[in-house]
All heavy atoms as an XYZ file, in Angstrom:
906
protein
N      94.453     77.543    100.148
C      95.244     78.740    100.060
C      94.974     79.638    101.189
O      93.699     79.881    101.427
C      95.011     79.384     98.658
C      95.937     80.642     98.392
C      97.285     80.139     98.051
O      97.513     78.925     97.839
N      98.282     81.022     97.873
N      95.909     80.175    101.840
C      95.598     81.093    103.067
C      95.919     82.529    102.515
O      96.829     82.873    101.883
C      96.663     80.733    104.212
C      96.405     81.747    105.271
C      96.433     79.317    104.699
N      94.923     83.332    102.945
C      95.067     84.807    102.605
C      95.267     85.543    103.989
O      94.598     85.255    104.997
C      93.776     85.324    101.977
C      93.604     84.761    100.506
C      92.905     83.479    100.511
O      91.922     83.166    101.293
N      93.321     82.521     99.663
N      96.216     86.441    103.883
C      96.490     87.194    105.048
C      96.486     88.706    104.779
O      96.989     89.200    103.795
C      97.947     86.879    105.557
C      98.271     85.444    105.898
C      99.800     85.211    106.131
C      97.507     84.960    107.041
N      95.864     89.445    105.652
C      95.753     90.894    105.487
C      96.154     91.581    106.766
O      95.518     91.390    107.776
C      94.294     91.275    105.116
C      94.157     92.863    104.977
C      93.855     90.593    103.841
N      97.228     92.396    106.705
C      97.676     93.210    107.714
C      97.026     94.539    107.868
O      96.601     95.143    106.945
C      99.249     93.377    107.712
C     100.087     92.068    107.659
C     100.461     91.871    106.194
O      99.786     92.243    105.286
O     101.508     91.174    106.052
N      97.045     95.121    109.073
C      96.535     96.438    109.290
C      97.212     96.946    110.570
O      97.803     96.233    111.363
C      95.019     96.473    109.457
O      94.579     95.647    110.574
N      97.164     98.337    110.809
C      97.630     98.907    111.979
C      98.904     99.622    111.924
O      99.322    100.206    112.900
N      99.551     99.600    110.809
C     100.870    100.286    110.642
C     100.577    101.821    110.630
O      99.475    102.412    110.598
N     101.702    102.562    110.717
C     101.632    104.050    110.697
C     102.886    104.635    111.136
O     103.972    104.083    111.333
N     102.725    105.992    111.516
C     103.899    106.766    111.949
C     103.733    106.904    113.501
O     102.619    107.342    113.987
C     103.894    108.151    111.323
C     104.920    109.171    111.758
C     106.275    108.702    111.602
C     104.623    110.546    111.120
N     104.797    106.678    114.210
C     104.803    106.875    115.662
C     106.101    107.435    116.131
O     107.160    107.275    115.483
C     104.461    105.486    116.344
C     105.666    104.470    116.014
C     104.265    105.612    117.833
N     106.080    108.101    117.208
C     107.253    108.679    117.782
C     108.035    107.687    118.513
O     107.478    106.742    119.066
C     107.001    109.906    118.703
C     106.365    111.076    118.008
C     106.170    112.266    118.885
O     106.198    112.124    120.027
N     106.036    113.478    118.305
N     109.392    107.918    118.665
C     110.179    106.962    119.481
C     109.604    106.861    120.874
O     109.239    107.883    121.524
C     111.541    107.579    119.412
C     111.558    108.398    118.184
C     110.291    108.850    118.001
N     109.570    105.677    121.432
C     108.983    105.336    122.683
C     107.463    105.122    122.678
O     106.971    104.642    123.646
N     106.842    105.236    121.486
C     105.546    105.022    121.389
C     105.130    103.581    121.110
O     105.937    102.777    121.195
N     103.827    103.366    120.897
C     103.364    101.998    120.649
C     102.460    101.949    119.421
O     101.743    102.936    119.048
C     102.516    101.578    121.879
O     103.239    101.446    123.104
N     102.443    100.726    118.836
C     101.515    100.383    117.752
C     101.075     98.980    117.963
O     101.766     98.141    118.520
C     102.179    100.545    116.431
C     102.268    101.918    115.838
C     103.070    101.839    114.489
C     100.900    102.501    115.488
N      99.844     98.674    117.442
C      99.351     97.360    117.397
C      99.013     96.969    116.012
O      98.231     97.566    115.343
C      98.076     97.305    118.300
C      97.610     95.812    118.397
C      96.384     95.906    119.369
N      95.718     94.596    119.427
C      95.991     93.622    120.355
N      97.030     93.778    121.150
N      95.306     92.570    120.407
N      99.738     95.935    115.566
C      99.444     95.414    114.196
C      98.504     94.230    114.338
O      98.608     93.349    115.222
C     100.774     94.907    113.484
C     101.889     95.966    113.330
C     102.958     95.365    112.603
C     101.372     97.216    112.662
N      97.710     94.042    113.293
C      96.733     92.958    113.197
C      96.826     92.236    111.977
O      97.246     92.815    110.920
C      95.318     93.377    113.470
O      95.135     93.974    114.758
N      96.626     90.862    111.946
C      96.695     90.110    110.663
C      95.386     89.187    110.761
O      95.159     88.433    111.609
C      97.997     89.204    110.715
S      97.997     88.074    109.347
N      94.577     89.432    109.733
C      93.369     88.685    109.565
C      93.697     87.508    108.559
O      94.137     87.793    107.427
C      92.253     89.497    109.024
N      93.287     86.378    108.856
C      93.623     85.127    108.089
C      92.299     84.510    107.538
O      91.275     84.505    108.341
C      94.351     84.174    108.845
N      92.392     83.918    106.399
C      91.186     83.248    105.823
C      91.733     82.131    104.948
O      92.869     82.153    104.559
C      90.298     84.251    105.112
O      90.954     84.818    103.986
N      90.906     81.230    104.586
C      91.218     80.189    103.685
C      91.705     78.931    104.310
O      91.989     77.963    103.540
N      91.778     78.933    105.566
C      92.256     77.635    106.257
C      91.713     77.625    107.737
O      91.181     78.658    108.187
C      93.735     77.616    106.293
O      94.106     76.385    106.881
N      91.858     76.524    108.428
C      91.457     76.527    109.749
C      92.557     77.241    110.595
O      93.751     76.760    110.694
C      91.319     75.101    110.288
C      90.237     74.412    109.458
C      91.007     75.033    111.744
C      90.126     72.901    109.695
N      92.226     78.386    111.184
C      93.211     79.266    111.822
C      94.003     78.496    112.905
O      95.292     78.703    113.023
C      92.558     80.536    112.390
C      93.596     81.534    112.879
C      94.301     82.214    111.991
C      93.657     81.672    114.232
C      95.214     83.268    112.485
C      94.674     82.573    114.776
C      95.394     83.376    113.919
N      93.349     77.692    113.677
C      94.081     77.031    114.787
C      95.104     75.984    114.327
O      95.884     75.619    115.138
C      92.946     76.326    115.665
O      92.249     75.345    114.898
N      95.097     75.760    113.081
C      96.143     74.839    112.513
C      97.279     75.615    111.964
O      98.300     75.056    111.376
C      95.512     73.993    111.392
C      94.400     73.032    111.886
C      94.010     72.193    110.691
C      94.878     72.144    112.936
N      97.396     77.014    112.101
C      98.396     77.814    111.544
C      99.279     78.326    112.601
O      98.913     78.769    113.610
C      97.813     79.039    110.801
C      96.861     78.797    109.663
C      96.246     80.188    109.130
C      97.514     78.025    108.511
N     100.601     78.104    112.326
C     101.653     78.770    113.072
C     101.788     80.205    112.536
O     102.020     80.346    111.342
C     103.009     78.122    113.031
C     104.118     78.846    113.824
C     102.898     76.630    113.511
N     101.610     81.140    113.385
C     101.591     82.491    112.993
C     102.881     83.210    113.381
O     103.493     83.013    114.433
C     100.459     83.317    113.550
C      99.122     82.689    113.127
S      98.812     82.635    111.383
C      98.798     84.464    110.964
N     103.310     84.263    112.478
C     104.499     84.936    112.796
C     104.474     86.286    112.105
O     103.660     86.656    111.351
N     105.485     87.058    112.630
C     105.696     88.367    112.012
C     107.144     88.576    111.628
O     108.057     88.083    112.378
C     105.311     89.515    113.006
C     103.801     89.680    113.303
C     103.046     89.036    114.269
C     102.865     90.453    112.514
N     101.761     89.428    114.075
C     101.683     90.315    113.118
C     103.075     91.382    111.408
C     100.546     91.015    112.590
C     101.928     92.039    111.006
C     100.638     91.804    111.544
N     107.353     89.205    110.523
C     108.712     89.511    109.997
C     108.634     90.989    109.571
O     107.606     91.616    109.484
C     108.980     88.629    108.700
C     109.184     87.119    109.070
C     108.120     86.373    109.399
C     110.537     86.658    108.991
C     108.380     84.996    109.704
C     110.777     85.307    109.256
C     109.655     84.544    109.570
O     109.945     83.209    109.911
N     109.934     91.530    109.369
C     109.940     92.911    108.924
C     111.158     93.045    107.950
O     112.103     92.280    108.001
C     110.067     93.823    110.109
C     111.446     93.681    110.866
C     111.424     94.648    112.153
N     112.684     94.457    112.889
C     112.811     95.108    114.061
N     111.845     95.715    114.642
N     114.003     94.922    114.668
N     111.104     94.089    107.157
C     112.077     94.403    106.223
C     112.323     95.865    106.073
O     111.365     96.579    105.690
C     111.810     93.748    104.805
C     112.944     93.814    103.826
C     112.724     92.954    102.624
O     111.659     92.544    102.318
N     113.853     92.672    101.858
N     113.487     96.262    106.432
C     113.840     97.720    106.343
C     114.531     97.876    104.948
O     114.979     96.920    104.357
C     114.859     98.080    107.509
N     114.497     99.197    104.491
C     115.054     99.535    103.169
C     116.520     98.986    103.149
O     117.316     99.401    104.062
C     114.949    100.964    103.065
C     113.797    101.396    103.951
C     113.867    100.408    105.132
N     116.914     98.283    102.113
C     118.250     97.852    101.939
C     118.707     96.693    102.712
O     119.868     96.306    102.775
N     117.739     96.136    103.537
C     118.047     95.052    104.427
C     117.319     93.771    104.096
O     116.188     93.908    103.438
C     117.905     95.450    105.853
C     118.813     96.549    106.357
C     118.698     96.758    107.898
C     119.632     97.764    108.344
N     119.533     97.980    109.808
N     117.691     92.650    104.568
C     117.011     91.388    104.360
C     115.749     91.402    105.310
O     115.867     91.927    106.362
C     117.916     90.273    104.581
C     118.968     90.086    103.558
C     119.748     88.847    103.688
O     119.595     88.126    104.713
O     120.635     88.553    102.877
N     114.842     90.613    104.914
C     113.634     90.380    105.853
C     114.178     89.644    107.039
O     114.912     88.629    106.898
C     112.540     89.512    105.064
C     111.303     89.483    105.800
C     110.154     88.928    104.934
N     109.922     89.687    103.714
C     108.879     89.475    102.952
N     107.970     88.429    103.187
N     108.662     90.294    101.974
N     113.701     89.990    108.208
C     114.014     89.414    109.521
C     112.873     89.016    110.245
O     111.854     89.628    110.274
C     114.986     90.350    110.231
C     114.353     91.607    110.788
C     115.224     92.359    111.766
O     116.368     91.857    112.207
O     114.833     93.473    112.107
N     113.060     87.967    110.980
C     111.967     87.373    111.882
C     111.842     88.290    113.075
O     112.790     88.797    113.686
C     112.414     86.003    112.338
C     111.644     85.431    113.511
C     110.351     85.216    113.529
C     112.177     85.058    114.708
N     109.967     84.600    114.774
C     111.183     84.532    115.465
C     113.533     85.043    115.377
C     111.306     84.076    116.760
C     113.681     84.567    116.491
C     112.562     84.148    117.292
N     110.531     88.468    113.497
C     110.242     89.389    114.718
C     109.540     88.586    115.760
O     109.787     88.794    116.925
C     109.290     90.499    114.182
C     108.774     91.320    115.326
C     110.025     91.465    113.230
N     108.519     87.686    115.378
C     107.889     87.053    116.442
C     107.128     85.800    115.825
O     106.866     85.724    114.724
C     106.834     87.883    117.110
N     106.950     84.846    116.726
C     106.296     83.546    116.379
C     105.374     83.211    117.520
O     105.679     83.300    118.642
C     107.239     82.432    115.947
O     108.046     82.745    114.927
C     106.420     81.158    115.622
N     104.147     82.656    117.121
C     103.272     82.079    118.123
C     102.884     80.714    117.649
O     102.427     80.543    116.509
C     102.090     82.985    118.567
C     101.287     82.306    119.607
C     101.169     83.233    117.223
C     100.328     83.319    120.338
N     103.019     79.653    118.397
C     102.783     78.269    117.933
C     101.284     77.966    118.036
O     100.407     78.759    118.510
C     103.507     77.375    118.814
O     103.029     77.315    120.170
N     100.902     76.717    117.607
C      99.535     76.376    117.691
C      99.059     76.306    119.088
O      97.852     76.615    119.401
C      99.398     74.900    117.132
C      99.878     74.751    115.651
C      99.658     73.277    115.187
C      99.178     75.767    114.653
N      99.924     76.007    120.112
C      99.491     75.983    121.476
C      99.636     77.273    122.163
O      99.421     77.361    123.377
C     100.391     74.926    122.303
O     101.717     75.266    122.063
N     100.144     78.414    121.530
C     100.226     79.631    122.139
C     101.591     79.990    122.616
O     101.809     80.985    123.116
N     102.596     79.121    122.422
C     103.956     79.506    122.866
C     104.473     80.519    121.990
O     104.272     80.517    120.753
C     104.823     78.219    122.846
C     104.448     77.198    123.875
O     104.004     77.552    124.976
N     104.508     75.919    123.603
N     105.225     81.513    122.563
C     105.783     82.552    121.801
C     107.352     82.631    121.781
O     107.893     82.112    122.709
C     105.192     83.910    122.290
O     105.680     84.109    123.695
C     103.769     84.022    122.214
N     107.849     83.256    120.797
C     109.289     83.329    120.638
C     109.618     84.540    119.965
O     108.854     85.081    119.077
C     109.931     82.169    119.931
C     111.398     81.969    120.251
O     111.939     82.656    121.093
O     112.029     81.202    119.522
N     110.769     85.256    120.350
C     111.131     86.541    119.745
C     112.737     86.629    119.677
O     113.411     86.022    120.493
C     110.726     87.743    120.698
C     109.279     87.617    121.143
C     108.885     87.006    122.300
C     108.357     88.292    120.353
C     107.524     86.990    122.704
C     107.112     88.336    120.763
C     106.692     87.566    121.858
O     105.343     87.647    122.371
N     113.231     87.300    118.743
C     114.719     87.645    118.808
C     114.956     88.602    119.862
O     114.127     89.339    120.365
C     114.968     88.164    117.360
C     113.620     88.835    117.009
C     112.550     88.086    117.636
N     116.251     88.719    120.234
C     116.642     89.536    121.305
C     116.376     91.138    120.988
O     116.091     91.812    121.862
C     118.165     89.498    121.576
C     118.508     88.185    122.243
O     117.569     87.475    122.820
O     119.612     87.760    122.208
N     116.364     91.394    119.713
C     116.123     92.887    119.288
C     114.758     93.359    119.721
O     114.564     94.529    119.820
C     116.357     92.974    117.830
O     115.477     92.181    117.059
N     113.749     92.466    119.920
C     112.454     92.938    120.193
C     111.902     92.347    121.533
O     110.850     92.736    121.979
C     111.463     92.687    119.150
C     111.932     93.300    117.812
C     111.049     91.198    118.946
N     112.699     91.383    122.105
C     112.140     90.698    123.339
C     111.945     91.763    124.383
O     112.768     92.641    124.665
C     113.126     89.630    123.676
C     112.670     88.645    124.725
C     113.662     87.519    124.981
C     113.883     86.702    123.715
N     114.751     85.525    123.995
N     110.798     91.528    125.071
C     110.454     92.461    126.141
C     109.745     93.786    125.646
O     109.144     94.513    126.550
N     109.681     93.974    124.376
C     108.998     95.219    123.829
C     107.822     94.743    122.998
O     106.786     95.562    122.926
C     109.977     96.022    122.947
C     111.192     96.594    123.710
C     111.983     97.539    122.898
N     112.566     97.017    121.696
C     112.339     97.442    120.512
N     111.488     98.462    120.313
N     112.862     96.845    119.436
N     107.933     93.675    122.299
C     106.896     93.223    121.312
C     106.166     92.020    121.945
O     106.889     91.160    122.665
C     107.496     92.786    120.048
C     108.022     93.984    119.220
C     108.156     95.320    119.717
C     108.285     93.713    117.833
C     108.636     96.272    118.925
C     108.829     94.759    117.056
C     108.979     96.030    117.522
N     104.899     91.971    121.745
C     104.194     90.742    122.160
C     103.201     90.274    121.057
O     102.377     91.045    120.465
C     103.185     91.122    123.351
O     104.089     91.628    124.413
C     102.529     89.897    123.825
N     103.386     89.036    120.640
C     102.570     88.461    119.693
C     101.353     87.682    120.346
O     101.648     87.037    121.425
C     103.298     87.494    118.718
C     102.423     87.003    117.500
C     103.891     86.302    119.460
C     103.225     86.304    116.445
N     100.216     87.736    119.727
C      99.070     86.936    120.423
C      98.234     86.473    119.208
O      98.367     86.959    117.995
C      98.274     87.828    121.258
O      97.713     88.982    120.607
N      97.336     85.525    119.591
C      96.416     85.074    118.571
C      95.057     84.927    119.063
O      94.902     84.625    120.323
C      96.902     83.687    117.958
C      96.975     82.545    118.992
C      97.574     81.292    118.422
N      97.019     80.790    117.200
C      97.568     80.189    116.168
N      98.850     79.942    116.203
N      96.803     79.798    115.194
N      94.035     85.087    118.312
C      92.605     84.889    118.730
C      91.993     83.871    117.721
O      91.633     84.253    116.574
C      91.899     86.147    118.703
C      90.455     86.119    119.280
O      89.901     84.950    119.158
O      89.907     87.079    119.699
N      91.966     82.662    118.095
C      91.470     81.574    117.143
C      90.020     81.761    116.781
O      89.573     81.374    115.672
C      91.783     80.238    117.762
C      93.232     79.847    117.764
O      94.074     80.497    117.053
N      93.551     78.876    118.568
N      89.258     82.388    117.656
C      87.877     82.540    117.354
C      87.636     83.650    116.293
O      86.651     83.569    115.622
C      87.134     82.999    118.646
N      88.581     84.540    116.219
C      88.417     85.650    115.289
C      89.371     85.509    114.128
O      89.404     86.339    113.231
C      88.694     86.981    115.970
C      87.735     87.393    117.046
C      87.932     88.747    117.654
C      86.997     89.085    118.666
N      87.261     90.482    119.312
N      90.150     84.452    113.986
C      91.091     84.217    112.938
C      92.083     85.414    112.831
O      92.369     85.833    111.712
C      90.465     83.995    111.649
C      89.585     82.626    111.626
O      89.727     81.896    112.566
N      88.840     82.413    110.513
N      92.548     85.861    114.041
C      93.459     87.054    113.991
C      94.702     86.778    114.810
O      94.756     86.012    115.844
C      92.781     88.194    114.713
C      91.457     88.622    113.976
S      91.883     89.659    112.591
C      92.537     91.168    113.433
N      95.800     87.335    114.260
C      97.038     87.425    115.032
C      97.436     88.895    115.143
O      97.233     89.674    114.211
C      98.160     86.635    114.324
N      97.821     89.217    116.297
C      98.304     90.586    116.582
C      99.650     90.668    117.121
O     100.296     89.757    117.648
C      97.391     91.104    117.692
C      95.867     91.014    117.305
O      95.447     91.623    116.347
N      95.130     90.300    118.131
N     100.276     91.890    116.847
C     101.621     92.172    117.298
C     101.605     93.530    118.122
O     101.373     94.584    117.450
C     102.686     92.259    116.199
C     104.097     92.483    116.630
C     104.633     91.226    117.400
C     104.967     92.759    115.499
N     101.740     93.467    119.423
C     101.732     94.707    120.158
C     103.196     95.165    120.269
O     104.041     94.374    120.708
C     101.139     94.455    121.613
C     101.184     95.654    122.458
C     100.262     96.750    122.018
O      99.197     96.532    121.581
N     100.828     98.073    122.108
N     103.479     96.403    119.836
C     104.777     96.891    119.774
C     104.917     98.056    120.700
O     104.223     99.062    120.502
C     105.227     97.275    118.372
C     105.101     96.112    117.427
S     105.709     96.578    115.778
C     104.508     97.883    115.311
N     105.716     97.991    121.795
C     105.926     99.058    122.770
C     107.347     99.586    122.684
O     108.182     98.867    122.158
C     105.580     98.552    124.126
C     104.124     98.135    124.315
O     103.305     98.728    123.617
N     103.866     97.145    125.173
N     107.544    100.697    123.283
C     108.956    101.243    123.367
C     109.623    101.214    121.982
O     110.804    100.844    121.893
C     109.725    100.524    124.407
O     109.150    100.602    125.649
N     108.915    101.696    121.054
C     109.453    101.682    119.674
C     110.682    102.587    119.443
O     110.739    103.614    120.091
C     108.342    102.024    118.671
C     107.333    100.880    118.375
C     106.011    101.463    117.813
C     107.950     99.821    117.500
N     111.576    102.068    118.553
C     112.753    102.702    118.261
C     112.837    103.112    116.810
O     112.257    102.334    116.037
C     114.026    101.847    118.699
C     114.012    101.383    120.188
C     115.094    100.438    120.458
C     115.108     99.798    121.808
N     116.187     98.909    122.001
N     113.655    104.081    116.471
C     113.748    104.280    115.025
C     114.194    103.057    114.201
O     113.796    102.954    113.085
C     114.827    105.475    114.960
C     114.633    106.122    116.302
C     114.274    105.123    117.249
N     114.990    102.266    114.791
C     115.479    101.033    114.015
C     114.343     99.986    113.918
O     114.611     99.021    113.185
C     116.684    100.396    114.770
C     116.450    100.224    116.243
C     117.071    101.326    117.151
O     116.930    102.472    116.733
O     117.676    100.883    118.140
N     113.222    100.217    114.472
C     112.084     99.337    114.194
C     111.340     99.671    112.898
O     110.393     98.992    112.571
C     111.046     99.371    115.371
C     111.678     98.863    116.639
O     112.323     97.808    116.628
O     111.431     99.424    117.792
N     111.717    100.801    112.353
C     111.082    101.258    111.140
C     111.263    100.146    109.989
O     112.408     99.855    109.782
C     111.683    102.512    110.611
O     111.262    103.580    111.605
C     111.060    102.943    109.313
N     110.209     99.674    109.263
C     110.144     98.740    108.385
C     108.852     98.439    107.912
O     107.908     98.920    108.454
C     110.850     97.399    109.016
N     108.821     97.639    106.892
C     107.474     96.973    106.383
C     107.389     95.708    107.251
O     108.251     94.913    107.150
C     107.490     96.785    104.893
C     106.198     96.144    104.580
C     107.656     98.110    104.151
N     106.223     95.573    107.914
C     106.047     94.437    108.678
C     105.045     93.518    107.912
O     103.964     93.939    107.433
C     105.423     94.893    110.027
C     106.486     95.340    110.971
C     107.042     96.591    110.726
C     106.844     94.530    112.052
C     107.955     97.052    111.592
C     107.823     95.119    112.924
C     108.352     96.424    112.718
O     109.372     96.876    113.515
N     105.449     92.206    107.884
C     104.702     91.127    107.178
C     104.213     90.122    108.160
O     104.900     89.567    109.003
C     105.529     90.476    106.144
C     106.098     91.446    104.991
C     107.326     92.048    105.163
C     105.379     91.647    103.893
C     107.815     92.977    104.227
C     105.781     92.434    102.894
C     107.014     93.088    102.975
O     107.473     93.971    102.017
N     102.992     89.810    107.938
C     102.323     88.662    108.664
C     102.675     87.327    107.879
O     102.778     87.252    106.627
C     100.877     88.827    108.674
S      99.902     87.493    109.531
N     102.997     86.277    108.631
C     103.346     85.009    108.019
C     102.555     83.906    108.728
O     102.334     83.944    109.926
C     104.949     84.767    108.261
C     105.306     83.317    107.886
O     105.348     82.481    108.805
N     105.535     83.112    106.691
N     102.130     82.974    107.861
C     101.430     81.813    108.382
C     102.079     80.567    107.775
O     102.474     80.493    106.644
C      99.938     81.847    107.975
N     102.242     79.559    108.656
C     102.793     78.255    108.239
C     101.877     77.158    108.545
O     101.307     77.114    109.713
C     104.094     78.046    108.836
C     105.219     78.876    108.349
C     106.597     78.572    108.882
N     106.666     78.881    110.271
C     107.063     78.026    111.200
N     107.456     76.814    110.810
N     107.152     78.395    112.532
N     101.564     76.258    107.606
C     100.740     75.173    107.899
C     101.457     73.828    107.417
O     101.957     73.765    106.364
C      99.416     75.357    107.114
C      98.397     74.295    107.315
C      97.069     74.565    106.608
O      97.150     75.327    105.615
N      95.951     74.213    107.091
N     101.297     72.785    108.269
C     101.817     71.532    108.009
C     100.824     70.743    107.211
O      99.797     70.392    107.770
C     102.215     70.906    109.327
C     103.048     69.540    109.105
C     104.311     69.705    108.476
C     103.228     68.886    110.568
N     101.234     70.421    105.975
C     100.238     69.650    105.068
C     101.095     68.529    104.538
O     102.031     68.686    103.762
C      99.717     70.545    103.956
C      98.788     69.702    103.041
C      98.950     71.713    104.564
N     100.621     67.265    104.873
C     101.288     66.046    104.323
C     102.749     65.993    104.618
O     103.629     65.530    103.764
N     103.169     66.422    105.817
C     104.498     66.382    106.191
C     105.319     67.467    105.769
O     106.645     67.427    105.880
N     104.758     68.473    105.058
C     105.593     69.608    104.454
C     104.950     70.943    105.004
O     103.719     71.043    104.985
C     105.484     69.491    102.977
C     106.157     70.653    102.234
C     106.029     70.456    100.720
N     106.472     71.566     99.983
C     106.484     71.649     98.648
N     106.036     70.676     97.999
N     106.991     72.771     98.042
N     105.815     71.894    105.310
C     105.408     73.181    105.778
C     105.121     74.096    104.503
O     105.996     74.261    103.685
C     106.317     73.831    106.704
C     106.378     73.261    108.022
C     107.339     72.409    108.620
C     105.462     73.521    109.147
N     106.976     72.019    109.908
C     105.870     72.740    110.228
C     104.294     74.325    109.214
C     105.206     72.751    111.448
C     103.600     74.379    110.372
C     104.075     73.583    111.489
N     103.904     74.598    104.433
C     103.553     75.597    103.469
C     103.601     76.978    104.104
O     103.034     77.090    105.269
C     102.224     75.285    102.818
C     102.159     74.154    102.003
O     103.235     73.693    101.451
N     100.997     73.459    101.843
N     104.211     77.938    103.540
C     104.182     79.334    104.050
C     103.436     80.356    103.228
O     103.371     80.254    102.064
C     105.787     79.672    104.189
N     102.782     81.235    103.976
C     101.970     82.219    103.283
C     102.383     83.620    103.920
O     102.756     83.716    105.070
C     100.511     82.018    103.491
C     100.073     80.609    103.044
C     100.099     79.570    103.883
C      99.667     80.376    101.740
C      99.754     78.278    103.594
C      99.323     79.116    101.305
C      99.324     78.048    102.210
O      99.004     76.842    101.840
N     102.203     84.664    103.030
C     102.624     85.992    103.466
C     101.598     87.036    103.201
O     100.778     86.877    102.153
C     103.887     86.512    102.704
C     105.038     85.622    102.988
C     105.493     84.528    102.288
C     106.042     85.852    104.034
N     106.638     84.099    102.895
C     106.946     84.845    104.002
C     106.108     86.855    105.078
C     108.076     84.692    104.839
C     107.188     86.715    105.957
C     108.109     85.673    105.835
N     101.385     87.967    104.008
C     100.498     89.146    103.765
C     101.268     90.163    102.851
O     102.449     89.940    102.513
N     100.560     91.246    102.542
C     101.084     92.248    101.626
C     102.079     93.226    102.314
O     102.849     93.944    101.697
C     100.025     93.049    100.942
C      99.345     94.102    101.704
C      98.485     93.711    102.846
O      98.171     92.491    103.024
N      98.042     94.651    103.741
N     102.027     93.247    103.636
C     102.849     94.117    104.446
C     102.218     95.370    104.830
O     101.273     95.934    104.241
N     102.661     95.954    105.936
C     102.210     97.273    106.457
C     103.336     98.048    106.959
O     104.250     97.521    107.745
C     101.095     97.071    107.519
O     100.571     98.422    107.905
C     101.615     96.372    108.778
N     103.433     99.352    106.658
C     104.559    100.173    106.996
C     104.495    100.685    108.394
O     103.460    101.179    108.818
C     104.568    101.339    106.009
C     105.729    102.287    106.283
C     107.133    101.710    105.988
O     107.301    101.208    104.955
N     108.035    101.891    106.867
N     105.546    100.519    109.129
C     105.716    101.092    110.462
C     106.917    102.069    110.352
O     108.012    101.668    109.962
C     105.957    100.062    111.462
C     106.327    100.648    112.820
C     104.691     99.160    111.668
N     106.674    103.319    110.714
C     107.716    104.344    110.699
C     107.764    104.932    112.103
O     106.798    105.424    112.676
C     107.438    105.410    109.722
O     107.339    104.842    108.378
C     108.605    106.443    109.696
N     109.063    104.849    112.758
C     109.295    105.438    114.031
C     110.151    106.585    113.821
O     111.340    106.432    113.545
C     109.876    104.349    114.940
C     110.003    104.922    116.306
C     109.084    103.117    115.017
N     109.580    107.767    114.135
C     110.377    109.008    113.913
C     109.734    110.150    114.633
O     108.488    110.139    114.825
C     110.403    109.343    112.345
O     111.042    110.525    112.157
N     110.733    111.077    115.019
C     110.133    112.245    115.679
C     109.949    113.381    114.736
O     109.546    114.493    115.079
C     111.196    112.682    116.920
O     112.461    112.810    116.274
């Protein structure tokens, strides 16, 4: 069982930056595909970023060029650097981990951290 704990959320002005962190335990971190999702009030949860086992990254157009996901396998951490934040980035951000076990992907979620972008 993988446990994920997010930190780093808060209130920031438009154009500002925040760095979210996700601490993982309960599995070999280097075997986890890590990602971030977000959910705004009244909206479905949406994908924000993914980093593969080899370090390849991917983003939707809405955050590409502003957000950067990274991983530190030595510290069992995944981070999301968010720059040039916009009010529409306001949401609860969730850390996600996926692990391939016996040919099947298992998914795990953190409890979420609130990000509010407002002046």
